[in-house]
N, CA and C atoms as a LAMMPS dump frame, in Angstrom:
ITEM: TIMESTEP
0
ITEM: NUMBER OF ATOMS
594
ITEM: BOX BOUNDS ff ff ff
-5.0000000000000000e+02 5.0000000000000000e+02
-5.0000000000000000e+02 5.0000000000000000e+02
-5.0000000000000000e+02 5.0000000000000000e+02
ITEM: ATOMS id mol type element x y z
1 1 1 N 159.779 -374.352 372.533
2 1 2 C 159.075 -373.339 373.015
3 1 3 C 157.58 -373.535 372.428
4 2 1 N 156.709 -372.615 372.97
5 2 2 C 155.342 -372.735 372.395
6 2 3 C 155.299 -372.239 370.982
7 3 1 N 156.29 -371.245 370.563
8 3 2 C 156.252 -370.818 369.104
9 3 3 C 156.757 -371.828 368.166
10 4 1 N 157.706 -372.765 368.627
11 4 2 C 158.006 -373.843 367.784
12 4 3 C 156.974 -374.935 367.81
13 5 1 N 156.374 -375.069 368.824
14 5 2 C 155.27 -376.204 368.829
15 5 3 C 154.15 -375.63 367.895
16 6 1 N 153.906 -374.434 367.921
17 6 2 C 152.944 -373.897 366.926
18 6 3 C 153.31 -374.02 365.484
19 7 1 N 154.544 -373.696 365.297
20 7 2 C 155.045 -373.867 363.897
21 7 3 C 155.117 -375.235 363.407
22 8 1 N 155.487 -376.404 364.374
23 8 2 C 155.268 -377.696 364.069
24 8 3 C 153.893 -378.108 363.589
25 9 1 N 152.905 -377.587 364.479
26 9 2 C 151.528 -378.008 364.055
27 9 3 C 151.182 -377.327 362.7
28 10 1 N 151.687 -376.114 362.336
29 10 2 C 151.267 -375.657 361.097
30 10 3 C 151.778 -376.17 360.066
31 11 1 N 153.142 -376.588 360.076
32 11 2 C 153.708 -377.507 359.027
33 11 3 C 153.051 -378.803 358.867
34 12 1 N 152.723 -379.519 359.863
35 12 2 C 152.092 -380.896 359.712
36 12 3 C 150.596 -380.51 359.136
37 13 1 N 149.939 -379.47 359.417
38 13 2 C 148.705 -379.269 358.794
39 13 3 C 148.931 -379.042 357.39
40 14 1 N 149.954 -378.513 356.795
41 14 2 C 150.284 -378.336 355.489
42 14 3 C 150.83 -379.573 354.817
43 15 1 N 150.87 -380.687 355.671
44 15 2 C 151.199 -382.027 354.849
45 15 3 C 152.698 -382.307 354.972
46 16 1 N 153.569 -381.375 355.655
47 16 2 C 154.968 -381.716 355.843
48 16 3 C 155.191 -382.631 356.912
49 17 1 N 156.064 -383.663 356.59
50 17 2 C 156.307 -384.722 357.607
51 17 3 C 157.357 -383.956 358.662
52 18 1 N 157.149 -384.125 359.862
53 18 2 C 158.086 -383.391 360.834
54 18 3 C 158.444 -384.425 361.94
55 19 1 N 159.778 -384.333 362.129
56 19 2 C 160.452 -385.246 363.052
57 19 3 C 160.956 -384.334 364.167
58 20 1 N 161.008 -384.775 365.432
59 20 2 C 161.534 -383.939 366.513
60 20 3 C 162.785 -384.693 367.149
61 21 1 N 163.927 -383.963 367.455
62 21 2 C 165.13 -384.419 368.073
63 21 3 C 165.483 -383.561 369.162
64 22 1 N 165.602 -384.094 370.347
65 22 2 C 166.315 -383.352 371.446
66 22 3 C 165.466 -382.486 372.223
67 23 1 N 165.113 -381.213 371.694
68 23 2 C 164.481 -380.141 372.483
69 23 3 C 163.019 -380.342 372.364
70 24 1 N 162.209 -379.625 373.501
71 24 2 C 160.849 -379.643 373.444
72 24 3 C 160.105 -380.791 373.912
73 25 1 N 160.728 -381.674 374.749
74 25 2 C 160.177 -382.822 375.449
75 25 3 C 158.841 -382.463 375.935
76 26 1 N 158.871 -381.414 376.736
77 26 2 C 157.489 -381.073 377.378
78 26 3 C 156.27 -380.741 376.592
79 27 1 N 156.672 -380.536 375.109
80 27 2 C 155.37 -380.215 374.24
81 27 3 C 155.108 -381.553 373.408
82 28 1 N 155.717 -382.444 373.655
83 28 2 C 155.591 -383.869 372.815
84 28 3 C 154.73 -384.773 373.567
85 29 1 N 154.981 -384.986 374.641
86 29 2 C 154.161 -386.087 375.453
87 29 3 C 152.82 -385.671 375.928
88 30 1 N 152.087 -386.589 376.284
89 30 2 C 150.664 -386.385 376.938
90 30 3 C 149.63 -386.418 375.808
91 31 1 N 148.406 -386.316 376.324
92 31 2 C 147.212 -386.37 375.466
93 31 3 C 147.132 -385.086 374.431
94 32 1 N 147.701 -384.095 374.853
95 32 2 C 147.737 -382.773 373.715
96 32 3 C 149.108 -382.566 373.259
97 33 1 N 149.912 -383.579 373.334
98 33 2 C 151.359 -383.307 372.747
99 33 3 C 151.535 -383.469 371.302
100 34 1 N 152.473 -383.103 370.753
101 34 2 C 152.67 -383.128 369.244
102 34 3 C 152.714 -384.486 368.757
103 35 1 N 153.049 -385.429 369.41
104 35 2 C 153.083 -386.861 368.849
105 35 3 C 151.663 -387.389 368.866
106 36 1 N 150.85 -387.146 370.063
107 36 2 C 149.507 -387.72 370.092
108 36 3 C 148.688 -386.952 369.037
109 37 1 N 148.88 -385.931 368.822
110 37 2 C 147.804 -385.217 367.798
111 37 3 C 148.458 -385.207 366.393
112 38 1 N 149.413 -385.984 366.235
113 38 2 C 149.852 -386.197 364.869
114 38 3 C 150.734 -385.217 364.206
115 39 1 N 151.015 -384.314 365.009
116 39 2 C 151.916 -383.298 364.345
117 39 3 C 153.408 -383.626 364.059
118 40 1 N 154.042 -384.523 364.969
119 40 2 C 155.224 -385.05 364.883
120 40 3 C 155.114 -386.605 364.597
121 41 1 N 155.806 -387.026 363.44
122 41 2 C 155.711 -388.433 363.274
123 41 3 C 156.774 -389.21 364.142
124 42 1 N 157.834 -388.542 364.532
125 42 2 C 158.646 -389.179 365.446
126 42 3 C 159.318 -388.266 366.257
127 43 1 N 159.728 -388.559 367.501
128 43 2 C 160.523 -387.571 368.478
129 43 3 C 161.401 -388.604 369.24
130 44 1 N 162.644 -388.003 369.561
131 44 2 C 163.637 -388.752 370.356
132 44 3 C 164.439 -387.727 371.2
133 45 1 N 164.709 -387.963 372.335
134 45 2 C 165.345 -387.045 373.211
135 45 3 C 165.908 -387.725 374.538
136 46 1 N 166.767 -387.164 375.187
137 46 2 C 167.316 -387.633 376.352
138 46 3 C 166.27 -387.053 377.355
139 47 1 N 166.1 -387.921 378.477
140 47 2 C 165.245 -387.457 379.515
141 47 3 C 166.364 -386.716 380.558
142 48 1 N 166.262 -385.256 380.421
143 48 2 C 167.116 -384.588 381.188
144 48 3 C 167.001 -384.629 382.598
145 49 1 N 165.666 -384.934 383.048
146 49 2 C 165.392 -384.8 384.582
147 49 3 C 166.08 -386.051 385.071
148 50 1 N 165.989 -387.106 384.365
149 50 2 C 166.676 -388.331 384.803
150 50 3 C 168.061 -388.297 384.728
151 51 1 N 168.655 -387.568 383.895
152 51 2 C 170.067 -387.212 383.917
153 51 3 C 170.523 -386.465 385.249
154 52 1 N 169.564 -385.462 385.752
155 52 2 C 169.904 -384.758 386.866
156 52 3 C 169.832 -385.805 388.06
157 53 1 N 168.946 -386.726 388.076
158 53 2 C 168.733 -387.581 389.096
159 53 3 C 170.034 -388.532 389.087
160 54 1 N 170.342 -388.961 387.988
161 54 2 C 171.546 -389.849 387.941
162 54 3 C 172.759 -389.18 388.537
163 55 1 N 172.942 -387.966 387.97
164 55 2 C 174.136 -387.137 388.697
165 55 3 C 174.013 -386.999 390.085
166 56 1 N 172.85 -386.771 390.693
167 56 2 C 172.617 -386.701 392.227
168 56 3 C 173.091 -388.117 392.858
169 57 1 N 172.627 -389.113 392.207
170 57 2 C 172.777 -390.46 392.647
171 57 3 C 174.206 -390.825 392.875
172 58 1 N 175.156 -390.541 391.748
173 58 2 C 176.403 -390.595 391.771
174 58 3 C 177.002 -389.869 393.058
175 59 1 N 176.755 -388.547 393.334
176 59 2 C 177.282 -387.898 394.333
177 59 3 C 176.762 -388.573 395.675
178 60 1 N 175.49 -388.882 395.748
179 60 2 C 175.165 -389.659 397.107
180 60 3 C 175.93 -390.745 397.352
181 61 1 N 176.254 -391.792 396.323
182 61 2 C 177.074 -392.702 396.551
183 61 3 C 178.564 -392.329 396.869
184 62 1 N 178.915 -391.404 396.418
185 62 2 C 180.333 -390.981 396.688
186 62 3 C 180.269 -390.581 398.142
187 63 1 N 179.325 -389.897 398.731
188 63 2 C 179.388 -389.379 399.931
189 63 3 C 178.863 -390.326 400.948
190 64 1 N 178.491 -391.454 400.491
191 64 2 C 178.024 -392.407 401.455
192 64 3 C 179.057 -393.639 401.544
193 65 1 N 180.326 -393.255 401.115
194 65 2 C 181.389 -394.231 401.282
195 65 3 C 181.312 -395.362 400.304
196 66 1 N 180.534 -395.111 398.953
197 66 2 C 180.38 -396.148 398.069
198 66 3 C 179.404 -397.218 398.504
199 67 1 N 178.881 -397.112 399.614
200 67 2 C 177.767 -398.069 400.166
201 67 3 C 176.421 -397.433 400.359
202 68 1 N 175.659 -397.615 399.02
203 68 2 C 174.377 -396.92 399.199
204 68 3 C 173.404 -398.029 399.31
205 69 1 N 172.507 -397.88 400.427
206 69 2 C 171.51 -398.789 400.886
207 69 3 C 170.208 -398.228 400.081
208 70 1 N 169.979 -399.037 399.031
209 70 2 C 168.801 -398.39 398.18
210 70 3 C 167.631 -399.584 398.032
211 71 1 N 166.414 -399.129 398.127
212 71 2 C 165.306 -399.92 397.707
213 71 3 C 164.8 -399.091 396.652
214 72 1 N 165.004 -399.669 395.255
215 72 2 C 164.797 -398.81 394.122
216 72 3 C 163.406 -399.383 393.404
217 73 1 N 162.44 -398.62 393.194
218 73 2 C 161.171 -398.834 392.587
219 73 3 C 161.286 -398.197 391.31
220 74 1 N 161.337 -398.848 390.187
221 74 2 C 161.415 -398.066 388.889
222 74 3 C 160.087 -398.187 388.127
223 75 1 N 159.628 -397.117 387.646
224 75 2 C 158.482 -397.223 386.749
225 75 3 C 159.063 -396.6 385.398
226 76 1 N 159.125 -397.696 384.538
227 76 2 C 159.646 -397.414 383.282
228 76 3 C 158.917 -396.48 382.291
229 77 1 N 157.591 -396.277 382.557
230 77 2 C 156.736 -395.732 381.67
231 77 3 C 156.998 -394.072 381.847
232 78 1 N 157.457 -393.701 383.014
233 78 2 C 157.719 -392.341 383.06
234 78 3 C 159.167 -391.976 383.711
235 79 1 N 159.884 -392.917 383.803
236 79 2 C 161.362 -392.826 384.116
237 79 3 C 161.533 -392.202 385.599
238 80 1 N 160.639 -392.561 386.497
239 80 2 C 160.727 -391.988 387.949
240 80 3 C 161.361 -393.156 388.734
241 81 1 N 162.125 -392.593 389.726
242 81 2 C 162.842 -393.52 390.644
243 81 3 C 162.374 -393.074 392.002
244 82 1 N 162.053 -394.02 392.839
245 82 2 C 161.764 -393.77 394.24
246 82 3 C 162.892 -394.539 394.992
247 83 1 N 163.713 -393.81 395.757
248 83 2 C 164.964 -394.458 396.267
249 83 3 C 165.148 -393.928 397.612
250 84 1 N 165.421 -394.843 398.572
251 84 2 C 165.843 -394.325 399.99
252 84 3 C 167.278 -394.518 400.051
253 85 1 N 168.069 -393.527 400.427
254 85 2 C 169.476 -393.773 400.488
255 85 3 C 169.971 -393.217 401.854
256 86 1 N 170.944 -393.919 402.438
257 86 2 C 171.51 -393.358 403.718
258 86 3 C 172.637 -392.425 403.337
259 87 1 N 172.56 -391.119 403.742
260 87 2 C 173.454 -390.233 403.32
261 87 3 C 174.337 -389.883 404.643
262 88 1 N 175.663 -389.614 404.553
263 88 2 C 176.41 -389.555 405.571
264 88 3 C 176.126 -387.983 405.837
265 89 1 N 176.432 -387.595 407.228
266 89 2 C 176.306 -386.101 407.653
267 89 3 C 177.367 -385.284 407.03
268 90 1 N 178.309 -385.653 406.233
269 90 2 C 179.286 -384.762 405.66
270 90 3 C 178.694 -384.271 404.352
271 91 1 N 177.658 -384.638 403.991
272 91 2 C 177.05 -384.218 402.595
273 91 3 C 175.9 -383.352 403.035
274 92 1 N 176.237 -381.959 402.983
275 92 2 C 175.319 -381.072 403.482
276 92 3 C 174.756 -379.959 402.441
277 93 1 N 175.607 -379.555 401.535
278 93 2 C 175.455 -378.609 400.428
279 93 3 C 175.786 -379.121 399.125
280 94 1 N 174.775 -378.717 398.259
281 94 2 C 175.041 -379.025 396.811
282 94 3 C 174.826 -377.736 395.941
283 95 1 N 175.502 -377.607 394.8
284 95 2 C 175.376 -376.395 393.948
285 95 3 C 174.962 -377.002 392.598
286 96 1 N 174.207 -376.184 391.801
287 96 2 C 173.964 -376.421 390.377
288 96 3 C 174.244 -375.174 389.749
289 97 1 N 175.041 -375.087 388.583
290 97 2 C 175.616 -374.152 387.933
291 97 3 C 175.023 -374.061 386.523
292 98 1 N 174.285 -373.002 386.009
293 98 2 C 173.845 -372.83 384.807
294 98 3 C 174.098 -371.442 384.162
295 99 1 N 174.088 -371.311 382.87
296 99 2 C 174.412 -370.036 382.177
297 99 3 C 173.339 -368.911 382.619
298 100 1 N 174.04 -367.719 382.833
299 100 2 C 173.214 -366.581 383.129
300 100 3 C 172.172 -366.428 381.998
301 101 1 N 170.833 -366.343 382.442
302 101 2 C 169.906 -365.941 381.614
303 101 3 C 169.338 -367.04 380.576
304 102 1 N 169.8 -368.281 380.626
305 102 2 C 169.541 -369.137 379.699
306 102 3 C 168.184 -369.643 379.804
307 103 1 N 167.474 -370.03 378.609
308 103 2 C 166.051 -370.287 378.781
309 103 3 C 165.918 -371.684 378.208
310 104 1 N 167.032 -372.515 378.286
311 104 2 C 166.834 -373.953 377.788
312 104 3 C 166.09 -374.889 378.837
313 105 1 N 165.178 -375.495 378.272
314 105 2 C 164.358 -376.392 379.381
315 105 3 C 165.244 -377.548 379.894
316 106 1 N 166.099 -377.849 378.994
317 106 2 C 167.035 -378.998 379.508
318 106 3 C 167.705 -378.62 380.803
319 107 1 N 168.11 -377.42 381.049
320 107 2 C 168.813 -376.898 382.204
321 107 3 C 167.962 -377.074 383.367
322 108 1 N 166.661 -376.52 383.181
323 108 2 C 165.572 -376.59 384.335
324 108 3 C 165.26 -378.081 384.682
325 109 1 N 165.256 -379.003 383.624
326 109 2 C 164.831 -380.27 383.986
327 109 3 C 166.038 -380.883 384.782
328 110 1 N 167.235 -380.742 384.257
329 110 2 C 168.372 -381.259 385.087
330 110 3 C 168.468 -380.882 386.363
331 111 1 N 168.274 -379.526 386.674
332 111 2 C 168.157 -379.058 387.964
333 111 3 C 167.12 -379.523 388.693
334 112 1 N 165.929 -379.773 388.321
335 112 2 C 164.819 -380.314 389.083
336 112 3 C 165.134 -381.701 389.535
337 113 1 N 165.828 -382.673 388.498
338 113 2 C 166.123 -383.93 388.685
339 113 3 C 167.16 -384.047 389.808
340 114 1 N 168.142 -383.185 389.747
341 114 2 C 169.358 -383.075 390.773
342 114 3 C 168.723 -382.607 392.152
343 115 1 N 168.123 -381.65 392.308
344 115 2 C 167.562 -381.145 393.321
345 115 3 C 166.581 -382.227 394.053
346 116 1 N 165.698 -382.723 393.407
347 116 2 C 164.469 -383.511 394.006
348 116 3 C 165.213 -384.893 394.364
349 117 1 N 166.204 -385.347 393.687
350 117 2 C 166.735 -386.658 394.188
351 117 3 C 167.559 -386.439 395.386
352 118 1 N 168.371 -385.303 395.539
353 118 2 C 169.093 -385.158 396.703
354 118 3 C 168.161 -384.806 397.803
355 119 1 N 167.075 -384.108 397.843
356 119 2 C 166.295 -383.845 398.807
357 119 3 C 165.459 -385.079 399.249
358 120 1 N 164.999 -385.813 398.291
359 120 2 C 164.279 -387.087 398.601
360 120 3 C 165.289 -388.081 399.336
361 121 1 N 166.483 -388.243 398.96
362 121 2 C 167.412 -389.264 399.464
363 121 3 C 167.952 -388.757 400.832
364 122 1 N 167.878 -387.47 401.117
365 122 2 C 168.385 -386.959 402.374
366 122 3 C 167.357 -386.554 403.333
367 123 1 N 166.017 -386.821 403.115
368 123 2 C 164.864 -386.299 403.97
369 123 3 C 165.085 -384.763 403.864
370 124 1 N 165.287 -384.135 402.81
371 124 2 C 165.454 -382.576 402.712
372 124 3 C 166.658 -382.041 403.758
373 125 1 N 167.691 -382.694 404.079
374 125 2 C 168.646 -382.209 404.858
375 125 3 C 169.852 -381.643 403.909
376 126 1 N 169.93 -381.966 402.654
377 126 2 C 170.777 -381.391 401.85
378 126 3 C 170.363 -380.075 401.298
379 127 1 N 171.22 -379.022 401.432
380 127 2 C 170.937 -377.694 400.78
381 127 3 C 171.304 -377.545 399.493
382 128 1 N 170.277 -377.665 398.649
383 128 2 C 170.633 -377.491 397.121
384 128 3 C 170.371 -376.152 396.602
385 129 1 N 171.49 -375.473 396.193
386 129 2 C 171.224 -374.096 395.597
387 129 3 C 171.519 -374.116 394.099
388 130 1 N 171.018 -373.03 393.347
389 130 2 C 171.195 -372.864 392.043
390 130 3 C 171.842 -371.47 391.82
391 131 1 N 172.793 -371.408 390.897
392 131 2 C 173.444 -370.155 390.661
393 131 3 C 173.7 -370.175 389.031
394 132 1 N 173.229 -368.864 388.521
395 132 2 C 173.424 -368.626 387.016
396 132 3 C 174.771 -367.715 386.997
397 133 1 N 175.575 -368.148 386.063
398 133 2 C 176.877 -367.399 385.823
399 133 3 C 177.091 -367.011 384.274
400 134 1 N 177.947 -365.972 384.197
401 134 2 C 178.453 -365.603 382.824
402 134 3 C 179.775 -366.348 382.737
403 135 1 N 179.898 -367.184 381.682
404 135 2 C 181.156 -367.951 381.591
405 135 3 C 182.536 -367.189 381.627
406 136 1 N 182.361 -365.722 381.309
407 136 2 C 183.672 -365.025 381.233
408 136 3 C 183.632 -364.228 382.52
409 137 1 N 182.756 -364.25 383.321
410 137 2 C 182.787 -363.568 384.597
411 137 3 C 182.414 -364.295 385.834
412 138 1 N 183.264 -365.092 386.431
413 138 2 C 182.788 -365.944 387.427
414 138 3 C 182.94 -365.472 388.71
415 139 1 N 182.97 -364.113 389.181
416 139 2 C 183.173 -363.397 390.503
417 139 3 C 182.019 -363.953 391.47
418 140 1 N 180.824 -363.967 390.919
419 140 2 C 179.876 -364.358 391.81
420 140 3 C 180.05 -365.873 392.244
421 141 1 N 180.339 -366.835 391.404
422 141 2 C 180.691 -368.16 391.676
423 141 3 C 181.916 -368.12 392.713
424 142 1 N 182.958 -367.358 392.608
425 142 2 C 183.987 -367.369 393.443
426 142 3 C 183.632 -367.022 394.842
427 143 1 N 182.709 -366.015 394.88
428 143 2 C 182.149 -365.579 396.148
429 143 3 C 181.515 -366.801 396.853
430 144 1 N 180.518 -367.466 396.065
431 144 2 C 179.721 -368.467 396.705
432 144 3 C 180.739 -369.693 397.137
433 145 1 N 181.916 -369.904 396.485
434 145 2 C 182.856 -370.965 396.768
435 145 3 C 183.752 -370.606 397.901
436 146 1 N 183.747 -369.308 398.368
437 146 2 C 184.846 -368.733 399.139
438 146 3 C 184.999 -369.529 400.471
439 147 1 N 184.062 -370.355 400.985
440 147 2 C 184.169 -370.986 402.202
441 147 3 C 184.131 -372.433 402.031
442 148 1 N 184.299 -372.863 400.77
443 148 2 C 184.183 -374.403 400.206
444 148 3 C 182.995 -375.309 400.973
445 149 1 N 181.986 -374.594 400.979
446 149 2 C 180.778 -375.277 401.63
447 149 3 C 180.033 -376.397 400.953
448 150 1 N 180.177 -376.197 399.507
449 150 2 C 179.649 -377.258 398.576
450 150 3 C 180.481 -378.559 398.412
451 151 1 N 179.881 -379.682 398.892
452 151 2 C 180.354 -380.941 398.647
453 151 3 C 180.392 -381.209 397.172
454 152 1 N 179.182 -380.859 396.537
455 152 2 C 179.139 -381.337 395.073
456 152 3 C 178.602 -380.148 394.21
457 153 1 N 179.265 -380.089 393.061
458 153 2 C 178.836 -379.012 392.002
459 153 3 C 178.563 -379.745 390.752
460 154 1 N 177.237 -379.443 390.28
461 154 2 C 176.848 -380.021 388.901
462 154 3 C 176.808 -378.829 387.973
463 155 1 N 177.478 -378.868 386.949
464 155 2 C 177.579 -377.867 385.735
465 155 3 C 176.617 -378.324 384.757
466 156 1 N 175.613 -377.498 384.48
467 156 2 C 174.528 -377.982 383.447
468 156 3 C 174.999 -377.885 381.983
469 157 1 N 176.11 -377.397 381.687
470 157 2 C 176.506 -377.191 380.395
471 157 3 C 178.069 -377.471 380.398
472 158 1 N 178.516 -378.148 379.604
473 158 2 C 180.125 -378.398 379.255
474 158 3 C 180.726 -376.952 378.977
475 159 1 N 180.097 -376.221 378.348
476 159 2 C 180.753 -374.831 378.057
477 159 3 C 181.12 -373.945 379.353
478 160 1 N 180.407 -374.238 380.342
479 160 2 C 180.728 -373.475 381.479
480 160 3 C 181.83 -374.19 382.262
481 161 1 N 182.046 -375.478 382.01
482 161 2 C 183.058 -376.289 382.904
483 161 3 C 184.452 -375.632 383.103
484 162 1 N 185.148 -375.231 382.103
485 162 2 C 186.363 -374.637 382.343
486 162 3 C 186.356 -373.546 383.442
487 163 1 N 185.368 -372.635 383.317
488 163 2 C 185.348 -371.418 384.194
489 163 3 C 185.038 -371.924 385.577
490 164 1 N 184.093 -372.867 385.583
491 164 2 C 183.737 -373.514 387.037
492 164 3 C 184.904 -374.161 387.611
493 165 1 N 185.518 -374.942 386.815
494 165 2 C 186.54 -375.761 387.493
495 165 3 C 187.718 -374.981 387.906
496 166 1 N 188.087 -373.81 387.175
497 166 2 C 189.121 -372.876 387.507
498 166 3 C 188.721 -372.142 388.78
499 167 1 N 187.498 -371.748 388.973
500 167 2 C 186.903 -371.127 390.137
501 167 3 C 186.947 -372.032 391.481
502 168 1 N 186.656 -373.31 391.38
503 168 2 C 186.859 -374.236 392.387
504 168 3 C 188.226 -374.372 392.765
505 169 1 N 189.162 -374.471 391.729
506 169 2 C 190.594 -374.719 392.092
507 169 3 C 191.068 -373.585 392.711
508 170 1 N 190.607 -372.348 392.199
509 170 2 C 191.327 -371.11 392.723
510 170 3 C 190.84 -370.873 394.074
511 171 1 N 189.567 -371.43 394.461
512 171 2 C 189.015 -371.328 395.775
513 171 3 C 189.741 -372.195 396.845
514 172 1 N 190.347 -373.162 396.303
515 172 2 C 191.014 -374.167 397.344
516 172 3 C 190.05 -375.19 397.466
517 173 1 N 189.005 -375.499 396.787
518 173 2 C 187.897 -376.367 397.254
519 173 3 C 188.15 -377.755 396.742
520 174 1 N 189.28 -378.407 397.007
521 174 2 C 189.875 -379.572 396.501
522 174 3 C 189.063 -380.787 396.808
523 175 1 N 188.188 -380.733 397.818
524 175 2 C 187.285 -381.829 398.115
525 175 3 C 185.942 -381.842 397.518
526 176 1 N 185.754 -380.744 396.825
527 176 2 C 184.42 -380.548 395.96
528 176 3 C 184.407 -381.709 394.829
529 177 1 N 183.234 -382.22 394.735
530 177 2 C 183.097 -383.239 393.6
531 177 3 C 182.259 -382.528 392.603
532 178 1 N 182.743 -382.625 391.354
533 178 2 C 182.31 -381.886 390.129
534 178 3 C 181.805 -382.868 388.976
535 179 1 N 180.622 -382.526 388.618
536 179 2 C 180.039 -383.167 387.503
537 179 3 C 179.604 -382.374 386.416
538 180 1 N 179.491 -382.738 385.252
539 180 2 C 178.928 -381.964 384.093
540 180 3 C 178.232 -382.772 383.022
541 181 1 N 177.445 -381.969 382.294
542 181 2 C 176.769 -382.578 381.161
543 181 3 C 177.46 -382.156 379.948
544 182 1 N 177.035 -382.548 378.783
545 182 2 C 177.581 -382.395 377.393
546 182 3 C 178.931 -382.1 377.458
547 183 1 N 179.696 -383.307 377.042
548 183 2 C 181.169 -383.364 376.889
549 183 3 C 181.841 -382.289 376.188
550 184 1 N 182.924 -381.645 376.761
551 184 2 C 183.874 -381.064 376.045
552 184 3 C 185.172 -381.504 376.06
553 185 1 N 186.13 -381.006 375.184
554 185 2 C 187.597 -381.484 375.259
555 185 3 C 188.114 -381.418 376.54
556 186 1 N 187.906 -380.255 377.198
557 186 2 C 188.45 -379.783 378.488
558 186 3 C 188.033 -380.808 379.633
559 187 1 N 186.863 -381.527 379.491
560 187 2 C 186.325 -382.44 380.479
561 187 3 C 187.244 -383.614 380.438
562 188 1 N 187.726 -384.184 379.608
563 188 2 C 188.75 -385.196 379.657
564 188 3 C 189.955 -385.007 380.31
565 189 1 N 190.484 -383.945 380.121
566 189 2 C 191.706 -383.358 380.683
567 189 3 C 191.575 -383.163 382.207
568 190 1 N 190.471 -382.587 382.606
569 190 2 C 190.041 -382.362 383.891
570 190 3 C 189.872 -383.639 384.82
571 191 1 N 189.246 -384.634 384.042
572 191 2 C 188.963 -385.943 384.648
573 191 3 C 190.417 -386.696 384.92
574 192 1 N 191.259 -386.605 383.711
575 192 2 C 192.446 -387.125 383.974
576 192 3 C 193.466 -386.646 384.997
577 193 1 N 193.127 -385.407 385.353
578 193 2 C 194.031 -384.807 386.423
579 193 3 C 193.369 -384.85 387.805
580 194 1 N 192.231 -385.652 387.777
581 194 2 C 191.465 -385.662 389.024
582 194 3 C 190.683 -384.449 389.642
583 195 1 N 190.433 -383.593 388.642
584 195 2 C 189.88 -382.325 389.061
585 195 3 C 188.347 -382.265 388.789
586 196 1 N 187.708 -383.423 388.298
587 196 2 C 186.4 -383.489 388.238
588 196 3 C 185.954 -385.078 388.291
589 197 1 N 184.71 -385.379 388.401
590 197 2 C 184.221 -386.686 388.525
591 197 3 C 183.696 -387.283 387.263
592 198 1 N 182.713 -386.43 386.697
593 198 2 C 182.127 -386.966 385.503
594 198 3 C 181.655 -385.704 384.555
């Protein structure tokens, strides 16, 4: 957040060595970023947008029968991928699930990577929706799933996974592919039972 970035700059001005891990990627890079101006001595994090893109690529491959025709151009300096993929007509709707009212920038970046990769690969024919849910009350999600229109559901946080997996199962959407970030113990059980993909 901007408040944390200000605190980091203040600490650095006072002579404290500051290292960054995981959050705040958007405040670190670029000419006015915390690394460039010397406020952070070191920063490491996951490229959350790339994670969303990779999740989308997995689903794209699954729905193209495992035969993805890709011409990949990779620019390693900004981790952007330009790819053309043949998508079968059966992949028409995708859903991204995040916690209600969450302000975690990683969730936004994951969604953007997921959405943009699916739209790019399908020439904007895949409908990509986002829903925010309370993990203890998934009625809105069950309503969205009532007609099993989503071929893929990407859960942005492992802590939502049990609720989402249960809602998908209760709705009878047994052909819906499910992926998630942030491993939780329940994830391995769901994968072993074939109720989620990753």
